[in-house]
C-alpha positions as CSV (number, residue, x, y, z in Angstrom):
1,X,0.0,0.0,0.0
2,X,2.8,2.5,0.9
3,X,6.4,1.5,1.6
4,X,6.6,-2.2,0.8
5,X,10.0,-2.8,2.5
6,X,9.4,-4.8,5.7
7,X,11.0,-3.5,8.9
8,X,11.6,-6.9,10.5
9,X,12.9,-10.3,9.3
10,X,12.4,-13.9,10.2
11,X,13.8,-14.9,13.6
12,X,14.2,-11.3,14.7
13,X,13.4,-10.4,18.3
14,X,10.7,-7.8,18.7
15,X,8.8,-6.0,21.5
16,X,5.1,-5.3,21.2
17,X,4.3,-1.6,21.7
18,X,3.1,-0.7,25.1
19,X,0.4,1.2,23.3
20,X,-0.9,-1.9,21.5
21,X,-4.4,-3.1,22.3
22,X,-4.4,-5.8,25.0
23,X,-5.3,-8.5,22.5
24,X,-1.7,-8.0,21.1
25,X,0.0,-8.5,24.5
26,X,1.6,-5.1,24.9
27,X,5.2,-4.9,26.1
28,X,5.8,-8.6,25.6
29,X,8.8,-9.9,23.7
30,X,8.5,-12.3,20.7
31,X,10.2,-13.5,17.6
32,X,9.2,-13.0,14.0
33,X,8.2,-16.4,12.5
34,X,6.1,-15.2,9.5
35,X,5.0,-12.2,7.6
36,X,2.3,-11.2,5.2
37,X,2.6,-8.3,2.7
38,X,-0.7,-6.3,3.0
39,X,-1.4,-5.5,-0.6
40,X,-4.8,-3.9,-0.6
41,X,-7.1,-1.9,1.6
42,X,-9.4,-4.9,1.8
43,X,-6.6,-7.0,3.2
44,X,-5.7,-4.3,5.6
45,X,-9.2,-4.1,7.0
46,X,-9.6,-7.9,7.1
47,X,-6.3,-8.2,9.2
48,X,-7.0,-5.2,11.3
49,X,-3.8,-3.8,9.8
50,X,-4.7,-0.2,8.8
51,X,-1.6,2.0,8.9
52,X,0.8,-0.9,8.3
53,X,2.1,-2.6,5.1
54,X,3.0,-5.8,6.9
55,X,1.4,-8.3,9.2
56,X,3.8,-10.4,11.2
57,X,3.3,-13.7,13.0
58,X,5.1,-13.4,16.3
59,X,5.9,-16.2,18.7
60,X,5.8,-15.0,22.2
61,X,8.3,-16.3,24.9
62,X,5.5,-18.5,26.3
63,X,5.2,-20.3,23.0
64,X,1.9,-18.8,21.9
65,X,1.9,-17.0,18.5
66,X,-0.3,-14.2,17.1
67,X,-0.5,-12.0,14.1
68,X,0.4,-8.3,14.8
69,X,0.5,-5.3,12.4
70,X,4.0,-3.9,11.9
71,X,3.1,-0.5,13.4
72,X,2.6,-2.2,16.7
73,X,6.1,-3.7,16.8
74,X,9.3,-2.3,18.0
75,X,12.9,-3.4,17.8
76,X,13.7,-5.3,21.0
77,X,16.5,-3.4,22.8
78,X,17.7,-6.7,24.3
79,X,17.5,-8.6,21.1
80,X,19.4,-11.6,20.2
81,X,23.0,-11.2,19.1
82,X,22.9,-14.5,17.2
83,X,20.1,-16.4,15.3
84,X,19.5,-19.9,14.0
85,X,22.4,-21.3,11.7
86,X,24.9,-18.6,12.8
87,X,28.3,-20.1,13.4
88,X,29.9,-18.7,16.6
89,X,33.2,-18.9,18.4
90,X,33.2,-19.8,22.1
91,X,35.5,-17.8,24.4
92,X,38.7,-19.2,25.6
93,X,39.4,-20.2,29.2
94,X,36.0,-21.9,29.9
95,X,35.3,-25.4,31.2
96,X,35.7,-28.0,28.4
97,X,31.9,-28.7,28.7
98,X,31.5,-25.3,26.9
99,X,33.8,-26.1,24.0
100,X,36.2,-23.2,24.4
101,X,37.8,-21.8,21.3
102,X,35.5,-24.0,19.1
103,X,33.1,-22.9,16.4
104,X,29.6,-24.1,17.0
105,X,26.3,-23.7,15.2
106,X,23.2,-22.0,16.7
107,X,20.3,-24.3,16.6
108,X,18.0,-22.6,19.1
109,X,17.9,-20.1,21.9
110,X,15.9,-19.3,25.0
111,X,15.4,-16.0,26.9
112,X,15.7,-16.7,30.6
113,X,12.3,-15.9,32.2
114,X,12.5,-18.1,35.3
115,X,14.6,-17.3,38.4
116,X,15.6,-21.0,38.9
117,X,17.1,-21.2,35.4
118,X,18.9,-17.9,35.8
119,X,20.5,-19.2,39.0
120,X,21.5,-22.5,37.3
121,X,23.6,-20.6,34.7
122,X,24.5,-17.7,37.0
123,X,22.5,-15.3,34.8
124,X,19.7,-12.8,35.2
125,X,16.2,-12.9,33.9
126,X,16.1,-11.6,30.3
127,X,19.6,-13.0,29.4
128,X,19.8,-15.4,26.5
129,X,21.1,-18.9,26.5
130,X,21.8,-20.6,23.2
131,X,21.4,-24.2,22.1
132,X,24.5,-24.9,20.0
133,X,25.7,-27.9,18.0
134,X,29.4,-28.8,17.9
135,X,31.1,-30.2,14.8
136,X,30.7,-33.8,16.2
137,X,26.9,-33.3,16.6
138,X,26.8,-32.7,20.4
139,X,24.2,-30.2,21.5
140,X,25.1,-27.9,24.4
141,X,23.5,-25.0,26.3
142,X,25.8,-22.0,26.4
143,X,25.0,-18.5,27.9
144,X,25.4,-15.6,25.4
145,X,28.1,-14.1,27.6
146,X,30.4,-17.1,26.8
147,X,30.1,-16.6,23.0
148,X,33.0,-14.5,21.6
149,X,31.6,-13.6,18.2
150,X,29.9,-14.7,15.0
151,X,32.2,-16.5,12.5
152,X,32.2,-16.2,8.8
153,X,30.8,-19.3,7.0
154,X,33.5,-21.9,6.5
């Protein structure tokens, strides 16, 4: 309808505007898992998407998903540094269980929302923990603070 360039991409972490109607779960965090290009006024009306060119499917941290117009989404200031299929280098000097100095692949992530899980990994609520796969296929949970940087594709 107006600018057809979408603001968000698949897997991106977003915050729902605090001004959004309650049915959209204002101020909650979620991840983009789908998007629809709103190409007509009829579609905008049908999807309650007036004022937006895109409708996003957002998966909330509790696992529920909903469709939200683009103008009700904001960039999450605490967004993920790494997403699925990124190859990352683990910091040196860690316990061998964390695969220090190895390159691992991101296969999932979780934002800490429970105090017990935060304590288990010596983190705080809101921090991210990543599910990574090593070259030998082992899957490990590694807090974001232990990841040095993203690596170029090999």
